[in-house]
C-alpha positions as CSV (number, residue, x, y, z in Angstrom):
1,M,0.2,-0.1,0.0
2,P,1.7,3.1,-1.2
3,K,2.4,6.0,1.5
4,S,2.1,9.5,1.0
5,L,5.8,11.6,1.8
6,Y,3.8,13.1,5.1
7,D,2.3,10.2,6.3
8,N,2.7,10.6,10.0
9,S,0.4,7.8,11.1
10,D,3.0,5.7,12.0
11,I,5.6,8.1,13.5
12,T,6.0,7.5,17.1
13,Q,8.8,9.7,19.9
14,N,11.1,7.4,19.0
15,S,10.9,6.7,15.0
16,K,14.2,8.7,14.1
17,Q,16.1,7.4,16.9
18,L,15.4,3.6,16.1
19,D,16.2,4.0,12.8
20,V,19.4,5.6,13.9
21,L,20.1,2.6,15.9
22,K,19.2,0.1,13.4
23,K,21.0,1.6,10.4
24,N,24.3,1.5,12.7
25,F,23.7,-1.4,15.2
26,P,21.7,-3.6,13.3
27,N,23.3,-6.8,15.7
28,C,21.5,-5.0,18.4
29,F,17.9,-6.0,17.3
30,D,16.5,-9.6,16.3
31,K,14.5,-10.6,13.6
32,N,11.2,-9.5,15.0
33,G,12.9,-5.9,15.4
34,N,13.2,-5.7,19.5
35,F,16.2,-4.3,20.9
36,I,18.9,-6.5,22.4
37,A,20.0,-4.5,25.4
38,H,23.1,-6.8,26.4
39,K,24.4,-6.5,22.6
40,M,24.6,-2.7,23.3
41,E,26.4,-3.4,26.5
42,E,28.9,-5.2,25.0
43,I,29.5,-2.6,22.5
44,V,29.9,-0.1,25.1
45,G,32.0,-2.2,27.1
46,N,34.4,-2.8,24.5
47,A,35.2,0.7,24.2
48,G,35.9,1.0,27.8
49,L,32.6,2.7,28.7
50,E,30.0,1.6,31.2
51,L,26.2,2.4,31.1
52,S,25.2,4.7,33.5
53,K,22.8,3.1,36.2
54,E,21.9,6.9,37.8
55,S,20.8,9.8,35.6
56,Y,20.0,13.0,35.9
57,A,17.1,14.1,33.4
58,L,14.7,17.0,32.9
59,N,10.9,15.9,32.4
60,W,7.6,17.4,32.0
61,L,4.2,17.0,31.2
62,G,4.2,17.1,27.2
63,K,7.9,15.6,26.8
64,S,6.5,12.5,25.1
65,Y,4.3,14.9,22.9
66,A,7.1,17.2,22.1
67,R,9.3,14.2,21.0
68,L,6.6,13.2,18.7
69,L,6.4,16.6,17.1
70,A,10.5,16.5,16.5
71,N,10.2,13.1,15.2
72,E,7.1,13.8,12.7
73,N,7.1,14.7,9.0
74,P,6.1,18.1,7.5
75,R,2.5,18.7,7.6
76,T,2.8,21.7,4.9
77,L,4.2,22.4,1.6
78,L,7.1,24.9,0.4
79,K,6.4,27.9,-2.1
80,E,8.3,30.1,-3.8
81,D,7.3,34.1,-4.0
82,K,8.2,33.9,-8.0
83,V,7.5,37.6,-8.4
84,H,9.9,38.7,-5.5
85,N,12.6,35.9,-6.5
86,A,12.5,36.9,-9.7
87,K,13.2,40.4,-9.5
88,E,17.0,41.6,-10.4
89,A,18.1,42.2,-7.1
90,H,17.3,38.6,-5.5
91,K,17.3,36.2,-8.5
92,N,21.1,34.9,-7.7
93,S,20.6,35.4,-4.0
94,E,21.5,32.6,-1.7
95,N,20.0,34.3,1.3
96,L,16.7,33.2,2.6
97,L,13.6,34.9,4.0
98,I,10.8,31.9,5.1
99,K,7.3,33.0,6.2
100,G,5.7,30.1,8.4
101,D,5.9,28.2,11.9
102,N,9.1,27.5,12.3
103,L,9.0,24.0,13.6
104,E,7.4,23.2,9.8
105,V,10.5,25.3,8.1
106,L,13.0,23.3,10.1
107,K,11.6,20.1,8.9
108,H,11.6,21.0,5.2
109,L,15.2,22.3,5.4
110,S,16.4,19.3,7.9
111,N,17.8,17.5,4.3
112,A,18.7,20.3,2.1
113,Y,20.6,22.4,4.7
114,S,21.7,19.0,7.0
115,E,25.2,19.7,8.7
116,S,25.3,23.3,7.1
117,I,24.7,25.9,9.4
118,K,27.7,27.1,11.2
119,M,25.8,29.8,13.4
120,I,22.2,30.0,14.9
121,Y,21.2,32.7,16.6
122,I,17.5,32.5,18.2
123,D,15.5,34.9,20.3
124,P,12.8,33.0,21.5
125,P,9.5,34.2,23.6
126,Y,10.7,34.2,27.2
127,N,7.2,33.3,28.7
128,T,7.6,36.3,30.9
129,G,3.5,36.1,31.5
130,G,3.4,39.7,29.1
131,D,5.3,38.6,26.4
132,G,2.1,36.8,24.8
133,F,3.5,33.6,24.6
134,V,0.9,30.5,25.2
135,Y,1.3,27.3,23.6
136,N,-0.9,26.4,20.1
137,D,-0.5,24.2,17.6
138,D,-2.8,22.5,14.9
139,R,-2.3,19.2,15.3
140,K,-5.6,17.0,15.9
141,F,-5.0,13.5,18.1
142,S,-7.4,11.3,19.8
143,K,-6.2,10.4,23.4
144,E,-5.7,7.0,22.4
145,E,-3.8,8.1,19.1
146,L,-1.5,9.9,21.2
147,S,-1.2,7.1,23.8
148,R,-0.1,4.9,21.0
149,L,2.2,7.1,19.0
150,A,4.0,8.7,22.3
151,G,3.9,5.3,24.3
152,I,2.3,6.7,27.4
153,E,-0.8,6.2,29.3
154,L,-4.4,7.2,28.5
155,D,-4.6,9.5,31.5
156,E,-1.4,11.2,30.4
157,A,-2.2,11.4,27.0
158,K,-5.7,13.4,28.1
159,R,-3.8,15.8,30.7
160,I,-1.4,16.7,27.6
161,L,-4.0,17.3,25.0
162,E,-5.9,19.2,27.5
163,F,-2.9,21.3,28.1
164,T,-2.3,21.9,24.0
165,S,-5.6,22.9,23.2
166,S,-5.8,25.4,26.4
167,K,-3.2,28.4,25.2
168,S,-1.1,27.5,28.2
169,N,2.1,29.4,29.2
170,S,3.2,27.2,32.0
171,H,7.1,25.9,32.0
172,S,5.4,22.8,30.4
173,A,4.3,24.5,27.5
174,W,7.2,26.6,26.8
175,L,9.1,23.1,26.9
176,T,6.8,21.4,24.7
177,F,7.0,24.3,22.7
178,M,11.1,24.4,22.4
179,Y,12.0,21.0,22.4
180,P,11.2,19.7,19.0
181,R,12.6,23.2,17.5
182,L,16.0,22.9,19.2
183,Y,16.1,19.1,18.3
184,V,15.4,19.9,14.7
185,A,17.7,22.9,14.6
186,R,20.8,20.5,15.7
187,E,20.3,18.5,12.4
188,L,21.4,21.4,10.2
189,L,24.4,22.8,12.6
190,R,27.5,21.7,11.2
191,E,30.3,19.6,13.1
192,D,31.7,23.2,13.9
193,G,28.6,24.8,14.4
194,V,27.3,26.8,17.4
195,I,24.0,27.9,18.5
196,F,23.1,31.0,20.8
197,I,19.9,31.4,22.6
198,S,19.0,34.7,24.2
199,I,17.1,34.2,27.5
200,D,15.9,36.0,30.7
201,E,15.7,34.3,34.0
202,N,12.0,33.3,33.6
203,E,12.9,30.1,31.4
204,S,17.0,30.0,32.1
205,S,17.2,27.1,34.0
206,Q,14.7,25.2,32.0
207,L,16.4,25.9,28.8
208,K,20.0,24.8,30.5
209,L,18.8,21.6,30.9
210,L,16.9,20.9,27.9
211,C,20.0,22.0,26.0
212,D,21.9,19.7,27.9
213,E,19.3,16.9,26.7
214,V,19.6,18.1,23.2
215,F,23.3,19.5,22.7
216,G,24.6,17.2,25.5
217,E,26.0,18.7,28.5
218,E,29.6,18.3,27.5
219,N,28.7,20.9,24.3
220,F,27.7,23.5,27.0
221,I,30.3,26.4,26.6
222,T,29.0,29.4,28.4
223,H,26.3,31.8,29.3
224,F,26.9,35.3,27.7
225,I,25.6,38.4,29.8
226,W,25.1,41.4,28.4
227,K,23.4,44.6,29.7
228,N,19.9,44.9,28.0
229,K,18.6,48.2,29.6
230,K,19.6,51.4,31.8
231,G,17.2,51.2,34.8
232,G,14.9,47.6,34.9
233,G,13.5,49.0,38.3
234,N,10.3,47.7,37.7
235,D,11.3,44.6,36.6
236,S,11.7,42.9,39.9
237,K,10.5,43.9,43.2
238,Y,13.8,43.7,44.9
239,V,16.3,44.5,42.2
240,A,16.4,46.2,39.5
241,I,17.4,43.6,36.4
242,E,19.5,45.2,33.7
243,H,20.9,42.0,32.1
244,E,19.7,39.1,29.9
245,S,21.7,35.6,29.3
246,I,22.7,33.9,25.8
247,V,23.7,30.6,26.4
248,M,26.1,29.3,23.8
249,Y,26.3,25.5,22.7
250,A,28.5,23.8,20.6
251,N,27.1,21.0,18.4
252,D,30.5,19.2,19.0
253,E,33.0,20.7,21.7
254,N,35.6,18.8,20.1
255,Y,35.4,20.8,16.8
256,L,35.0,24.0,18.5
257,E,38.5,24.2,20.0
258,K,39.7,24.2,16.1
259,L,38.1,27.5,15.7
260,F,40.2,29.1,18.4
261,E,43.4,27.2,16.9
262,K,44.4,30.9,16.0
263,Y,45.9,30.8,19.5
264,T,48.1,27.8,19.4
265,P,51.6,27.7,17.7
266,K,50.5,24.7,15.3
267,Y,47.4,27.2,14.1
268,L,50.0,30.1,13.4
269,K,52.9,28.0,11.5
270,R,50.5,27.8,8.3
271,Y,50.4,31.8,8.4
272,S,54.5,31.6,7.1
273,E,54.0,34.8,5.1
274,E,53.4,38.5,6.1
275,D,52.9,42.3,4.6
276,T,52.3,45.2,6.1
277,E,48.5,44.2,7.0
278,S,48.9,40.5,8.3
279,K,50.6,37.4,8.2
280,Y,48.9,35.3,5.6
281,F,49.4,32.1,3.5
282,W,48.2,31.6,-0.1
283,D,44.8,29.3,-0.4
284,T,42.8,28.4,-3.5
285,F,40.2,30.3,-4.7
286,K,37.8,27.8,-5.9
287,R,35.3,26.9,-3.6
288,K,33.5,23.0,-3.7
289,S,30.0,24.6,-4.2
290,G,28.4,27.8,-4.5
291,K,27.0,30.2,-7.0
292,Q,29.8,33.0,-7.8
293,Y,30.3,32.1,-11.6
294,Y,32.6,34.7,-13.6
295,P,35.4,34.3,-16.2
296,I,38.8,35.2,-14.6
297,V,41.4,36.3,-17.4
298,C,44.8,34.9,-17.1
299,P,48.0,36.6,-18.0
300,D,48.1,34.8,-21.2
301,G,44.8,35.6,-21.9
302,Y,43.6,32.4,-21.1
303,I,40.0,32.6,-19.7
304,L,39.1,30.3,-16.5
305,E,35.7,29.8,-16.4
306,F,34.8,26.0,-16.7
307,D,36.3,23.2,-15.2
308,E,37.9,19.8,-16.8
309,N,34.2,18.6,-16.5
310,G,32.7,21.3,-18.2
311,N,31.2,22.5,-15.1
312,K,31.2,26.4,-14.2
313,I,34.0,27.1,-11.6
314,S,32.5,29.0,-8.3
315,W,35.0,31.4,-6.9
316,L,35.5,32.2,-3.4
317,R,34.5,35.7,-3.8
318,S,32.4,38.1,-5.6
319,E,33.7,39.3,-8.7
320,S,33.7,42.9,-7.0
321,R,35.7,41.8,-4.2
322,F,38.0,39.6,-6.7
323,K,38.7,42.7,-8.8
324,K,39.6,44.8,-5.5
325,D,41.9,41.8,-4.3
326,L,44.1,41.5,-7.6
327,E,44.2,45.2,-7.6
328,K,45.6,45.5,-4.2
329,G,48.1,42.0,-4.4
330,D,46.0,39.7,-2.7
331,I,45.1,37.7,-5.7
332,K,47.7,36.1,-7.5
333,I,47.2,33.8,-10.9
334,I,50.0,31.1,-11.5
335,K,50.7,27.7,-13.2
336,N,50.8,24.9,-11.3
337,P,53.2,22.1,-12.0
338,K,50.7,20.6,-14.6
339,D,50.9,23.9,-16.8
340,E,47.7,25.0,-15.4
341,W,46.6,28.2,-14.5
342,T,45.4,28.7,-11.1
343,V,44.0,31.2,-8.9
344,H,45.4,32.0,-5.2
345,F,44.4,34.7,-2.4
346,K,46.2,35.6,0.7
347,Q,44.1,33.7,3.2
348,R,44.7,36.4,6.7
349,L,45.5,35.2,9.9
350,P,42.0,36.1,11.7
351,K,42.1,39.2,13.8
352,G,40.8,39.1,17.5
353,K,41.1,37.9,21.1
354,K,39.3,35.1,23.2
355,P,35.8,36.5,23.7
356,R,34.6,37.2,26.9
357,T,31.5,36.4,28.9
358,I,30.2,40.1,29.9
359,L,29.4,41.8,27.1
360,I,29.8,45.2,28.1
361,E,31.4,48.2,26.6
362,E,34.9,47.9,25.3
363,S,33.7,44.4,24.0
364,L,30.8,45.8,22.0
365,L,32.6,48.3,19.5
366,D,32.5,51.9,21.2
367,N,29.5,51.7,23.6
368,E,27.2,49.1,25.5
369,A,24.4,47.9,23.1
370,T,21.0,47.8,24.6
371,T,17.4,47.2,23.3
372,S,17.1,51.0,23.2
373,D,20.1,50.9,20.8
374,G,18.0,48.7,19.0
375,S,14.8,50.5,18.9
376,A,17.2,53.5,17.6
377,E,18.3,51.3,14.6
378,L,14.9,50.8,13.6
379,L,13.6,54.3,14.2
380,N,16.9,55.3,11.8
381,L,15.6,52.8,9.1
382,F,11.8,53.6,9.7
383,N,11.6,57.4,11.1
384,K,9.3,55.6,13.7
385,N,9.2,53.3,16.7
386,I,8.3,50.3,15.0
387,F,9.3,47.3,17.2
388,E,9.3,46.7,20.8
389,N,12.8,45.6,22.7
390,P,14.5,44.7,19.2
391,K,18.2,43.3,19.7
392,P,20.6,45.8,18.6
393,T,22.9,45.0,15.9
394,K,26.1,45.1,17.6
395,L,25.3,42.2,20.2
396,I,24.7,40.0,17.1
397,L,27.7,41.7,15.6
398,K,30.2,40.3,18.6
399,L,28.6,37.0,18.3
400,L,29.4,36.6,14.7
401,N,32.7,38.0,15.2
402,I,33.1,35.3,17.9
403,I,32.3,32.2,15.5
404,S,32.1,33.0,11.8
405,K,33.7,33.6,8.9
406,E,33.3,34.4,5.3
407,E,31.6,32.1,4.0
408,D,29.1,30.7,6.6
409,I,25.5,30.3,6.6
410,I,24.1,31.7,9.8
411,L,20.1,30.8,11.0
412,D,17.8,32.7,12.8
413,F,14.4,31.0,13.5
414,F,12.7,33.7,15.3
415,A,13.4,36.2,13.1
416,G,11.3,38.9,14.7
417,S,12.7,42.6,13.5
418,G,15.1,41.1,11.5
419,T,18.5,41.8,13.0
420,T,20.3,38.7,12.6
421,A,19.9,39.2,8.9
422,H,20.9,43.1,9.3
423,S,23.6,41.9,10.8
424,V,25.3,39.4,8.5
425,M,25.1,42.1,5.5
426,A,26.4,44.8,8.0
427,L,29.4,42.1,9.1
428,N,29.6,41.2,5.2
429,A,29.9,45.1,4.2
430,E,32.8,45.6,7.1
431,D,35.1,42.8,6.0
432,G,34.2,41.9,2.4
433,G,32.7,38.4,3.5
434,N,29.9,36.2,1.8
435,R,28.2,34.9,4.7
436,K,24.5,33.8,4.0
437,F,21.2,34.2,6.1
438,I,18.3,32.2,6.8
439,T,15.7,34.0,8.7
440,V,12.0,32.3,9.5
441,Q,9.2,34.1,10.8
442,I,5.5,33.3,11.5
443,A,2.8,35.8,10.2
444,E,2.1,36.4,13.4
445,K,-0.5,39.2,13.8
446,L,0.6,42.5,15.0
447,D,-3.2,43.7,15.9
448,D,-3.7,40.6,18.2
449,T,-5.2,40.6,21.2
450,S,-2.0,40.0,23.3
451,K,-0.7,42.9,25.3
452,K,3.0,43.3,23.7
453,L,1.1,43.2,20.1
454,Q,-1.5,45.9,20.8
455,K,1.4,48.1,21.8
456,N,2.9,48.1,18.3
457,K,0.4,51.0,16.7
458,E,3.4,52.3,14.5
459,A,3.9,49.0,13.0
460,I,0.6,48.4,12.0
461,N,0.3,52.4,10.7
462,F,3.5,51.2,8.7
463,C,2.2,48.0,7.5
464,D,-1.3,50.1,6.5
465,S,0.8,52.6,4.4
466,I,2.4,50.2,2.3
467,G,-0.8,48.0,1.8
468,V,0.9,44.8,3.4
469,D,-0.8,42.3,5.9
470,R,-0.5,43.5,9.5
471,T,2.0,40.8,10.6
472,V,5.6,40.7,12.1
473,F,6.7,38.8,8.9
474,E,6.1,42.4,7.0
475,I,8.0,43.9,9.5
476,T,11.2,41.6,9.2
477,K,10.9,41.7,5.4
478,A,11.0,45.7,5.5
479,R,13.8,45.6,7.6
480,I,15.8,43.6,5.9
481,E,15.0,45.5,2.4
482,K,15.9,48.9,4.0
483,A,18.9,47.6,5.9
484,S,20.1,46.3,2.6
485,E,19.8,49.8,1.3
486,Q,21.3,51.5,3.4
487,L,24.4,49.2,3.5
488,G,24.7,49.3,-0.5
489,D,24.4,45.6,-0.1
490,K,23.6,43.8,-3.3
491,S,23.5,40.2,-2.3
492,G,19.3,39.9,-2.4
493,F,17.2,37.6,-0.6
494,K,14.7,35.2,-2.0
495,I,11.3,34.5,0.0
496,Y,9.5,30.9,0.2
497,E,6.4,30.4,2.5
498,T,4.6,27.3,4.0
499,S,1.6,26.7,2.5
500,P,-1.2,24.2,3.2
501,M,-1.5,20.4,2.0
502,F,-3.7,20.4,-1.2
503,E,-7.3,19.0,-0.2
504,G,-7.6,15.8,-0.2
505,Y,-3.8,14.8,-0.8
506,L,-3.4,13.0,2.5
507,D,-6.4,10.9,2.5
508,D,-6.1,7.3,3.1
509,M,-5.5,5.5,0.0
510,E,-6.3,1.6,-0.4
511,E,-4.5,-0.7,-2.3
512,L,-3.9,0.2,-5.8
513,N,-6.0,-1.6,-8.1
514,A,-8.3,-0.8,-11.0
515,E,-11.2,0.7,-8.7
516,T,-9.1,2.5,-6.7
517,T,-10.3,6.3,-6.6
518,L,-6.9,8.3,-6.2
519,F,-6.0,12.0,-5.4
520,N,-6.7,13.6,-8.7
521,G,-3.1,14.8,-9.6
522,K,-4.2,16.3,-13.4
523,A,-6.1,18.7,-11.4
524,L,-3.2,20.4,-9.9
525,N,-2.6,23.6,-11.6
526,A,1.1,24.9,-12.9
527,E,1.6,26.5,-9.8
528,E,0.7,23.6,-7.6
529,I,3.2,21.3,-9.4
530,E,5.6,24.1,-9.0
531,V,4.6,24.0,-5.0
532,L,5.3,20.3,-5.5
533,L,8.4,20.5,-6.9
534,T,10.0,23.2,-4.2
535,T,9.2,20.8,-1.2
536,W,10.5,18.0,-3.1
537,K,13.7,19.4,-4.1
538,A,14.2,20.1,-0.6
539,Y,13.4,17.2,0.5
540,D,15.9,15.6,-1.8
541,G,18.7,17.5,-0.3
542,M,18.9,20.6,-3.1
543,L,19.2,24.2,-1.7
544,L,16.1,26.1,-1.9
545,T,18.5,28.6,-4.3
546,D,19.3,25.4,-6.3
547,D,17.4,26.1,-9.9
548,L,15.5,22.8,-11.6
549,D,16.0,23.3,-15.3
550,E,13.0,22.3,-17.6
551,V,14.1,19.5,-19.9
552,L,12.0,18.4,-23.2
553,F,11.8,14.4,-23.8
554,G,9.6,14.8,-27.1
555,T,6.7,17.2,-26.0
556,Y,6.8,15.9,-22.4
557,R,8.5,18.0,-19.9
558,G,10.9,16.9,-16.8
559,Y,12.5,19.0,-14.4
560,Y,16.4,18.2,-13.5
561,G,18.7,19.6,-11.1
562,K,21.3,18.4,-9.1
563,N,21.5,14.7,-10.5
564,T,17.6,14.4,-9.8
565,L,15.4,14.3,-12.5
566,Y,11.1,14.7,-11.6
567,F,8.3,13.5,-14.0
568,M,5.2,15.2,-12.3
569,H,2.5,15.3,-15.5
570,D,0.6,12.8,-16.9
571,G,0.6,12.2,-20.7
572,F,4.0,10.3,-20.3
573,S,4.3,8.1,-23.6
574,M,6.5,5.6,-25.2
575,E,8.0,8.9,-27.6
576,A,9.0,10.3,-24.4
577,L,10.8,7.1,-22.9
578,Q,12.3,6.9,-26.0
579,A,13.8,10.7,-26.2
580,F,14.7,9.9,-22.5
581,I,16.9,7.0,-22.9
582,E,18.3,9.0,-26.1
583,K,19.3,11.9,-23.4
584,L,20.8,9.7,-21.3
585,D,22.9,7.6,-24.1
586,D,23.9,11.0,-25.9
587,D,24.0,14.1,-23.1
588,Q,27.0,14.6,-21.4
589,G,25.7,17.0,-19.0
590,F,22.6,14.7,-18.2
591,E,23.6,12.5,-15.7
592,P,20.4,11.9,-13.3
593,S,21.2,9.1,-10.5
594,K,17.3,9.4,-9.5
595,L,14.2,9.6,-11.5
596,V,11.2,10.8,-9.4
597,V,7.6,10.3,-10.6
598,F,4.5,11.7,-9.2
599,G,2.5,8.4,-8.6
600,Y,-1.0,10.2,-8.7
601,N,-0.2,11.0,-12.2
602,F,1.5,7.8,-13.7
603,E,-1.2,5.1,-13.5
604,S,0.8,1.9,-11.8
605,K,0.8,0.2,-15.0
606,H,3.1,3.0,-16.6
607,Q,5.1,2.9,-13.4
608,R,5.8,-0.7,-13.9
609,E,6.9,-0.4,-17.8
610,L,8.8,2.6,-17.2
611,K,11.1,0.9,-14.4
612,E,11.1,-2.2,-16.1
613,A,12.8,-0.1,-19.1
614,L,15.4,1.5,-16.9
615,T,16.1,-1.9,-15.4
616,N,16.6,-3.9,-18.8
617,Y,18.7,-0.9,-20.5
618,K,21.6,-0.3,-20.1
619,N,22.9,3.1,-21.1
620,K,26.0,4.0,-22.9
621,K,27.2,6.0,-19.7
622,S,26.6,3.0,-17.5
623,I,24.4,5.2,-14.8
624,E,22.8,3.6,-12.4
625,L,19.6,5.1,-12.4
626,E,17.2,4.7,-9.0
627,M,13.3,5.5,-10.0
628,V,11.0,6.5,-7.1
629,A,7.1,7.0,-7.4
630,R,6.1,9.8,-4.8
631,Y,2.9,10.6,-3.5
């Protein structure tokens, strides 16, 4: 019986974890799929480790529910803002602004951006009682279904469903909200990646224990302290509170050590040359991946643009930065021992010193960085107080300078006023870097009933003045646009959003036969097919900014990118099959390793015919082509 890519009927709170165990420790399971504990004990014992008999753990009402949410497949699709993204300023951008519930967005990104993010910064709700946080989701479970999937008693399932539907703001509600988001976010971090989380005293203790569980206690680095205001006398009965915390965790503390090797003799050894600016060494200018394509003219007139396989070469920095560095003498074009032209640049010794935990005046450039400074920045951009208590760019710049390098990707899935994206662009403008940002913001209504949002009259008036929805997302978007204009940033940004599933798309499917009534894929229009393609390419590991090229096979249209080919439309014929085989044989640039067909537009008979043809025919390039029917 075929299953949809988004089917959650068999997902439990331990599904992904069991899959990891089965993949890496198959000998620890019997033929019925039962776990053999003593086999794992043998493996651990052989490594010189012991299974602890006692442990310290964080538990709360809703933890099993939170783990279930972390394991579920996304319940939405991804839609591109094609009008915005086609504009000249944005069409080649690798920056992203995504509208939607951040848990859904993180799940959509989990394959395409797995282990790709260098730094995550988030400023989640603090659960102060006055910040508008209440737990709210649209999952619909019966107590029996939740009991089965989460592995809990019916009584506990009933209590969880009561608080998830009651707009609770308890500690349990906040932890249930945060856990799945942090869990999925960890999958996006590089081995040497880090996460910074802003928090105050309301949930600081709970956050530390939660992060210990998600990231590992050994990967806790520190609590940074920053002075967020002057005053604070009304915030506490006994003490004026003038600070907040930023919790820092590494994905793997062992890799974090390498980031600070610049303080060791071993690291310094490579910087063997020196000019009036700094020590440096010559490094290759080519990138393994990227989109900075442009021709480079060599001293004898030879043009470097394609590699030995005919693919465009992606360079480390933008063309304007390349020209600037070439003129400066920081670029050299020389021949290697094989008499081939190569491009090198001066990799300079990073500046800076070991960061300090107290983020105050001298460590934040020229003065303190409070939320008042953040408000002043927005006032400078919008000529009005458009957002309450925004984080200042100086604060985020400090964190960026601790950890990020010129090509890193920075993620913020509680984008708010857009400070993180602004800060990334500002640092790129300062050091010529090419950092990319991914920011996520739900379309939270500005005229909501919460006290915090009721105060945002200026934001509401601004949205009305430019004719957009009264949402925080529109403020985020406007902030990025205005900051980009002010900084002279030319990198642009692309917009995507989560989109509801098509009506009837997730209906239960019976065994496929001639009488089966399936979802009507032919009823989808061109825009809806594009939504599926956008969603599926991310699932298949392609970046959202990667293009899919239309390819004709006779009169049949397919979509191709990153060695994956999609057949989405009905009407595939023997003529199209023959054209497909000929292209496999004769087109040297066409080497798909995976063919995905939209099952609702391919009858099971045609699926079998296509699969048999691909299995029986040995193409001239000996490509192993996997075919997947997807629903």
